[in-house]
Every structure is written in C-alpha cells, then in structure tokens.
N, C-alpha and C positions, 0 to 999 in steps of 0.2 A: 397380494394373493387374493383371489376370489373365494371366499369361504362358503358361498352358497352351495357348492357341491359337497361340502363337508357336514353342514348343519343337518341334523336328523339321522346321521349314521352312527353306528357303534364304533368306538375306537378300534376294535378288533377287525372291522371291515375295511380299514384304510389300507391302501396299497403302500408299498415301501416308498414310492415316489411322493405320495401325499403326506406320508409321515415325515419324510425329509423336509418337505415344504413347511410343515408345522413345527419343526424343531425350534425350540426356544420361545414358542408362543404358548399362551394359556388357553385351555379349553374349559368350558363349563359343562359338567355332567350332573344330571339330576341325582340327588342323594338317594342311595339305595333304600327302598322300602318294599314290603311285599306287593304294594300296588305298582311299583315300577319293575318288578321282576318279570321277565329276564332282560327287558330292554333298558340299556343305558346308552342314551343317545347324546351326541354332542349338540348342545343348544346355543353355544356362542364360542367365538374364537377372537382372541385379542392379544396385543403385545403386553398387556398388563391385566391383573385381576380387575382393576377399575374399569377397563375397557370392556371386559366380558360382562361385568355387572351392569354397565350402562346399556349394552346391547340387550341384555335380558329385560331390563326395565322398559326399553323401547318396545319390546314385544309383549309388555304387560305381564312379565313373569317375575316372581319374587326371587331375587338373588339368594335369599336365605334358604331356599329349597335346593340349592346347587352346591356342589363342591368344585373347586377350581384346581386344575391339574396342569403342571408344566410339562409340555411334551418334550421329551429328551430326544436327542439325535441317536444315531446308531451307537450301540455299546462299544 
C-alpha cells in the first residue's frame, strides 16, 4: 500500500476503501494539545509501532510526540 495519499490527512477524512486498506496497520497521530487543535493528521503508517516510529525519525519527528493507533476493520 502506498501511504503517501494517507499521510497528512485526518483519520476522519479517509474513505471506507482507504480505511479497509489500513485495517490491521498502525498509524501515528500527533498527541492532542491546544497547539494541534483541531487538526490530528496521520504522520506515519506501518505494520508495527516500531515501523511508524522509524518513519517519524526518518522525517526528523520525535516519536514521543505521537500516539500510535491500530486501525480496525469494519465493526
């Protein structure tokens, strides 16, 4: 999956098809603060938290500033 179309978008903006492709993957979202309100954008996608953290480090972002969320499939 090419995550370039996902990076920078809010999880709520994903289509059902995109969400289905992400099912079982981890996404990194910046931790909520008044400075990040109201935008919570996906900054990394990976098969594991470590992969997301590595992607953030490659982009010179601190993984400690992010929460990692497992994307679930349809309920």
